[in-house]
N, C-alpha and C positions, 0 to 999 in steps of 0.2 A: 596488518596486511604483508603477506609473504611475498618477496620479490621473485621474478622470473625474468629471463633475458627478454629484451624487446623484440618486436617481430621486424621484418624487413623493411616495411613500410609503414611508419608511425602515423602517417595521414589517412592510411587505409587499413589498419591493423586487422580487419576481418578478412580482406580479400574478396570483398562483396562482387567484384568483378568477374569471379570465376563463375562458370555454370554449375547449376545444381548437380548435375550428373557427374561432374568432374569431381566435385567436392565427396560425393557419395563413394565414387570409386576410390579416392585416395583414403577415406576414412576405413575403408576395409583393411588397410595395412596401418592404422593409426597406432603409433607406438604408445599413446595415451590410452588406448581402448583398453576397458577392464572387464572381467568377468562378472556378470549380474547374477545374483542368486535369485531364483524364482521359487523359494521355498513358500508353500502355500499352507503349512500345517496350521491348525488352530493352536492358540496358546491355551494350553490346559492347566487347570488348578492342580498342584502337586499334592494337595490334600484331599480333594474331592473329585476331582476329574471333570469339574465343570469348566465352561469357557471362562476366560479372564479377560478383562477390558482395561483400558488406560484410565487412571485416576489423576485428574488434574492437581488437587490439592497436595497429593503426596509425590506425584511424578513417578508412581510406581504402577505395575499390573495389579489388578484388584479382582479377586472372585466375588461376584454378585451373590453367590450362594452361599459360602462360609466366611468371606470376609478375608481370607488369605491374601496378603500382598507380597510382591515378588519384585526385586529391582531389576530395571531394564539395562542391560550390559551394552552401554553406548559411550563412546568417547566424544571428544569435542569434534565439531565438524573440520574438515580442511579445505582450503582454497584449491580449486581446480585450475588446471593449465587452460589458458585462454583458447588454444587450439582444439579443445574438445567440445566447444561450442557448435562446430559443424559436424561432430559425431553424434547427431541426436538419433539415438536409436529408442525403441519402445520396450526398454528393459522392466518397465512397472507392468507389463501386461500379464506377467506369470503370477502376480501375487494381489491383483486387483481388477475391478471391472468397473464399466461406465454405465450410469443410469441417465436417462433424458427426461427432462420435464417438457411435456408437450404443451404446457401453458406459457412458460417465460423462456423456454429454450436453455435453461441451465443444465451443466453437465456435472454430475457428480461422480467422483472416483471413490469407490468404497473397497474395503478389504474384501476379498473372494468370500467370505464367510457371512458378509452383510448384505441386507436387501434394502433398497430405498423405498420408504413407504410413503414420504411425503416431502415436497421440495422445501428446502429451509428459506428459499428466497420469496416464494410467492404461497405458499402453504397448500398448493393443489395437490391431491393425491392421484393426479393423472400422470403416474410415473412409469416409464417402460425401460427394459434394458436395453442398451445400444449395442450394435455389433461393433462399434469404434474400438480401437485399442486405446487403453487409458492415457498413453503418452510417454513423456520423459518420467524416469524414476528419480526422484529427488535424491541429493546427497546430503541434505541437511535438514533441520526441523527446529523451530522454536516450539518446545511443547506448551501445551496449555497448562497454566498455573492457577487461573481463576476458576472456581467451580461453577456449575450452571445456576446454582443457587445466588452465589454472589454475583454473577453477571445479570440475572434476573432483578437483584435487589438495586443494581446500579442503574438499570433502565427504568425503574418505577420512580427512583429520585430523579432521573433526567425527564421523564414525562411530567412529573408533578412541577417542575420548573417551566414548563410550557404554557405559561399562564394566557397566552393569547391563541392558544388552541381551544377548539369547542369542547365543552365539558363532556359532550358524549363520546368523542375521540379519546379523550383521556381516560375514561371508564372503559371502553371497549377495547384498548390496546393490551395485549396479553403477553408480557414479558416472560412469564413462565414458559412460553412456547418456543423460546430461543432455541437455536440449534448450533452446536460446536462444529466449525467447519475449517479445514486448513486451506489456506489460499496460497498457491503456488507463485513464487516470485524469484528474481534474480537479485543478487547483491554483487557490485562489481566493484574491484579495487583498481587503482591506476595511479601512476605517477605522471604528471604533465610538464610541458614546457610550452610556453605561449608567447607568441610574438604579435604584439598590438600596436596600432595606432589609432589615435582619437583626436576629435577636435571639440573641445569643450568650451562652455560659456560662462562668464562670471559677471554678475550684475553690478552695475555702478549707477549713481545718480548725478545729475547735473541741474542746477538751479536756473529756471528762465523766469521772465517778469512777463505776466500776461494781465493787461488791464489794471496796472498798478500793483499786482498781487504777484508773490513768489510762488512757483510750483516747481516740484521735484519731477523731473522727467527720468524714467529708468532707460539706461542703455546696456548693451552687453558687448563685452569686451572678450574676443574668442583667443583661444591659444592652442597649440598643439602639443600632443604627448606621444610617445612612442617608448617601447622598451621590451624587455624579456621577462616574464613571470613564472616562476616555478612553483609547483604546488603538488599535493598528495592527497588522494581521496580513498576513503575507506567505506566500504559496505553501503554504496548507492544502491538504494532500494527501488526496484522496478518491478510491479506485479505482472504476472504473466497470464492473468486471467482477466477478462473484462466483466465478470460477475459482479464485481464492485468498482465504481468509478475512482479513478485517481484522487479526486478530491476528498472522497470520504476516507479512502485509506490513509492519506496524508495526514488527516484530522486525527487518525487512531495513533500515529507513530509516538513515540518509538517502540520498536519490536524486540530490542536486545538481540539483533542478529549476530553481534559480536561474540556472543557467548552461545551460539546455535549449538546443537548436538548434532552427531552422526546420525542420518536417518536410519530408523529401524522399522520393520513392519509393526511392531508392537504399538508404537505411537498411534497408528491409524486404528487400533482395536477399538471397536465402539464409537468411532469418529467417521467423518466423511472429509472428502477434498474435492475442490472444484478442478476441472480439467483444464490444463493451459490451453490458451488459444492464441497465444503469440510465442514465436519461436525466439531462441536465444539471440540471434542476431537483430530481430526487430526489437528486443528489450535493451540490447546495446546500444543501438540508435537513440532510444528514448534516455538511456542512461547518459549518453554524450550530451544531449540537450539539457539535462540537469547539471551537469558539470559545467557546462557552457555558461548557464546563467550564474553559477557560484562563483565561476573565474571573472566574471564582467564585475560581479560585485566586489571580489577581492582586489582586483586591479583598479576599479574606481574609486575605493576607499584610499587610496594613496593620495588622491588630489582633491581640491576644493574647487567645487563648481556648483553652478545652478542649471545649466542646460547641457545636453549632449546633442551636438550637430551630428556627429557619425561615430562610431566604434566600430574598428575591424580587429579581428584576432584569427588567427591560424594556431591550432593547437596539436601538440605531437603528444601520442599516448605510448607509454613505457611499462613494462612489469605488470601487464594486464592479467588479473585473476578474476574467478568468479566463484559463487556458489548457487546451486539451484536448491532454494530452500522453501519449506512449507511454513508459513506464519499463521498462528491462531487468531481466529475471529468468530465471535458468536453473531449470528445472524437473526434477526427477528423482522417481524412485519405486521402491518395492520392495514385492512383495506377501509377506506373511507370515502363513501360517496363514488364508488366505482373507480377509485384510484389507489394505487398501492403505494404505501410508504415503508420504507426499510429503516431500521435502526440496527447499529453495529456496536459490537463491544470487543476492545482488545483483551484477547484471551490471555494475555501475560501480565498486564498491569490494570486492567478493569476499566480504562478510558472508554467513555460512550460517545457516540456521534449519530445523528440521524436527521430525518427531516419530520416535520409535522405540518398538518393544514394550519391555516390562520383563519380565525373567526372575523369576518367583516364587522359584525355586531360589536364585539370587544374593542376592536381597532377604532370603529366609530365612536363608541363611548368614550373611550381614552382621548380622542381627538376633541370631541365636545367639552370634556373636562378641561382639556389644557387650554383650548380658546377661550373658555369660561374664565378660567384663572388669569389669563392674560388681559382680558377685557376688565377683569375686576381690578387688577393692578394698575390698569392705565387710569380708571377714574378715581382710585385711591390715590395715585400721585397727582392727578390734577387737583382733587380735594385739598391734599396737603400742601399745594402750591397756591391755594386760594383762588 
């Protein structure tokens, strides 16, 4: 995490109370603004002149025609000044375009030289080019490191473990059709100082006599705590697209965003990305929720308690920075009885997560077996005891 000076109001570091028009006007003179390259040249093979695409296994550009490989000149990514979150321009429009799926509504961002033929989320071919601008240009990327074949193999193993799924579903799932998709996300760094008060309860027991028998009754002894807690957070990840739900993405973590690379157009060659549907300010608000939950856990870990009567905390944020990063996810799907089931693979480490239907017959059969076993054990116990 690279430190920067704190903003004037640490409780509202974003200045969300300012109007959007004022923010845009100020951004015209933003000292952090940078010139965005809009080079749309195709990456040509130096040997045969054919187009080159990014190869996940080697992390290099590869010519599908002659196999020539070429390094991508990209340094490590850098943290961005927090003030730039309000300077959202469409700097990605010069080198990419958007395709819309009319079936599920997914919006894909592709290199200017690519055309969407099939939606990676639902498989429909009802794809049209959208007139929308692609959105923010990323400044960082976690490149794919797992090949399509390796990801498909991982999905097959995951499907084979779904023993309660219908057999026809397991046979109909086609992991070889998974698509490599970059998901837009923000990572936030911040140093925090929290002032907290809480009322906690600790159980204790007293003995009472009822009808000549002793009974232990549980009581609660409350106590108050307060103090100041300092902490620091690095690369708090918030996805900027709603194409994949938060739970699924959390199950795929980690994505090694600390070692992300500087974004280059070459990483998108032969790949696709989803369009961001949430702004930087929206993602920062989500990041504060994640930080808040972690802070509560850190603070309460100092005390021994059984119940929380109330917990109040007010947090100041300092030295905030961010990265707008593309993270690698393989997306696959299977339709089963008019319902869509998605499965996902972390394109960096191969971790798999998804949802699959449950067979009522298999669950019912297992329930019968368990009940039968319990009944058998009951009669066996009675027989052994005469």
